[in-house]
C-alpha positions as CSV (number, residue, x, y, z in Angstrom):
1,M,68.4,-235.6,-147.7
2,A,67.4,-236.9,-151.0
3,G,63.4,-237.7,-151.1
4,R,62.7,-236.0,-147.7
5,T,59.3,-234.0,-148.0
6,K,59.0,-230.6,-146.3
7,L,56.9,-231.3,-142.8
8,P,53.9,-229.0,-142.7
9,H,53.8,-226.5,-139.6
10,E,50.7,-224.7,-140.6
11,T,48.9,-223.9,-137.0
12,P,45.1,-225.7,-137.3
13,L,42.6,-223.1,-137.5
14,G,39.9,-223.1,-134.7
15,V,42.0,-225.6,-132.6
16,V,45.2,-223.8,-131.7
17,T,44.9,-220.8,-129.6
18,E,46.8,-218.6,-127.5
19,E,47.0,-221.0,-125.1
20,S,48.2,-223.5,-127.4
21,L,52.2,-224.9,-126.0
22,F,54.7,-226.4,-128.5
23,F,57.2,-228.8,-127.9
24,I,59.9,-227.8,-130.7
25,T,63.1,-229.8,-131.3
26,I,65.5,-228.2,-134.1
27,C,68.5,-230.5,-134.7
28,S,72.0,-229.6,-135.9
29,K,73.3,-230.6,-139.3
30,N,75.9,-232.7,-137.9
31,C,74.2,-235.1,-135.5
32,G,76.3,-236.6,-133.1
33,S,78.6,-233.2,-132.9
34,S,79.1,-230.9,-130.3
35,G,78.8,-228.1,-132.6
36,L,76.1,-226.0,-130.6
37,L,78.0,-225.8,-127.6
38,E,81.5,-224.7,-129.2
39,S,82.6,-221.2,-129.4
40,S,79.8,-219.7,-127.2
41,R,77.6,-220.5,-129.7
42,A,75.3,-222.0,-127.1
43,E,75.0,-218.7,-125.4
44,R,74.1,-216.8,-128.4
45,I,71.3,-219.1,-129.0
46,L,70.1,-218.5,-125.7
47,D,70.5,-214.9,-126.3
48,A,68.3,-215.0,-129.5
49,V,65.8,-217.5,-127.8
50,H,65.6,-214.7,-124.7
51,H,65.0,-211.8,-127.0
52,R,62.3,-213.5,-128.8
53,H,60.9,-214.1,-125.8
54,E,61.3,-210.3,-124.6
55,S,60.0,-208.6,-127.6
56,G,57.0,-211.0,-128.1
57,V,57.7,-213.0,-130.9
58,W,57.2,-216.0,-128.5
59,Y,57.0,-217.2,-125.3
60,A,59.2,-219.6,-124.3
61,S,58.6,-221.3,-120.9
62,I,61.8,-223.5,-121.5
63,F,64.4,-223.8,-124.0
64,L,67.8,-225.9,-123.8
65,V,70.5,-226.3,-126.0
66,M,72.3,-229.7,-126.2
67,P,75.4,-230.7,-128.0
68,D,73.7,-231.3,-131.5
69,H,70.0,-230.2,-131.1
70,V,67.6,-228.1,-129.1
71,H,64.3,-228.3,-127.2
72,G,61.9,-226.0,-126.6
73,L,58.3,-225.4,-124.9
74,I,56.9,-222.3,-126.6
75,Y,54.0,-220.7,-127.3
76,F,53.7,-218.7,-130.7
77,H,50.9,-216.2,-130.0
78,N,52.1,-213.4,-132.2
79,P,49.9,-213.4,-135.2
80,D,53.0,-211.5,-137.2
81,H,55.0,-214.3,-136.1
82,P,53.2,-218.1,-136.6
83,M,55.2,-220.5,-135.5
84,E,56.9,-221.3,-139.3
85,K,58.3,-217.8,-139.6
86,A,59.7,-217.6,-136.2
87,V,61.6,-220.6,-135.9
88,T,62.7,-220.0,-139.5
89,D,63.8,-216.5,-138.7
90,F,65.4,-217.8,-135.6
91,K,67.2,-220.6,-137.2
92,R,68.3,-218.0,-139.9
93,W,69.6,-215.2,-136.9
94,T,71.5,-218.0,-135.0
95,A,73.3,-219.3,-138.0
96,R,74.8,-216.0,-139.1
97,D,78.1,-217.1,-137.9
98,A,77.9,-220.9,-138.9
99,K,76.3,-221.2,-141.9
100,G,74.9,-224.5,-142.4
101,I,74.4,-225.2,-138.5
102,W,70.3,-226.2,-138.5
103,Q,69.3,-229.7,-140.6
104,L,66.3,-228.2,-142.9
105,D,63.1,-227.8,-141.0
106,F,62.3,-228.7,-137.5
107,F,59.8,-230.9,-135.3
108,D,56.9,-229.5,-133.8
109,H,54.3,-231.2,-131.2
110,R,50.9,-229.2,-130.0
111,I,50.8,-230.1,-126.3
112,R,47.2,-231.2,-125.2
113,R,47.1,-231.9,-121.6
114,E,48.4,-229.9,-118.7
115,E,50.1,-233.3,-117.6
116,S,51.7,-233.7,-120.6
117,A,53.2,-230.1,-120.7
118,R,54.9,-231.2,-117.2
119,E,56.0,-234.3,-118.8
120,K,57.7,-232.7,-121.7
121,A,59.3,-229.7,-119.4
122,D,60.9,-232.7,-117.2
123,Y,62.2,-234.6,-120.5
124,I,63.7,-231.4,-121.6
125,L,65.5,-230.8,-118.5
126,M,66.6,-234.3,-117.8
127,N,68.2,-234.6,-121.3
128,P,71.7,-233.5,-120.3
129,V,71.5,-235.9,-117.3
130,R,70.5,-238.8,-119.7
131,A,73.0,-238.0,-122.1
132,G,75.6,-238.3,-119.3
133,L,76.7,-234.4,-119.9
134,V,75.8,-233.9,-116.0
135,K,74.9,-235.6,-112.7
136,E,72.0,-233.2,-111.7
137,V,69.8,-230.8,-113.8
138,E,71.0,-227.9,-112.1
139,E,74.9,-228.5,-113.5
140,W,73.5,-227.8,-117.4
141,P,74.3,-224.2,-118.1
142,Y,72.4,-224.0,-121.8
143,V,68.9,-223.3,-120.4
144,F,66.4,-220.6,-120.7
145,V,63.4,-220.9,-118.1
146,A,60.8,-218.0,-118.3
């Protein structure tokens, strides 16, 4: 995209702690496609989320794969893997078998209140229902919940 500047993802010093939760959105390069659900790609994406969760790179409370984007509620508590590095490494790893799968950059929003975290969790979980992909939240298979 010509003229697009890189989004800042620096963690604000003194404001964000281990308890800080971020709402993350990563879009596929082909918006409107179903590329993230093809060829068991969604399962491999969720395997990578689970691996990073279990190995302490991040703590993902919810992570959901849609056809052309992903959403997550994630704590970036590992000083060796700050948010930008953790997400960049995740995108690189999950794109190994599908070059060019992700758009450059990602969107992040720090959650500031407990009610807001619940609202974001509900928003993430309802995404496939709103998109008409399933009738009930529980029917969507491409979700990781800690």
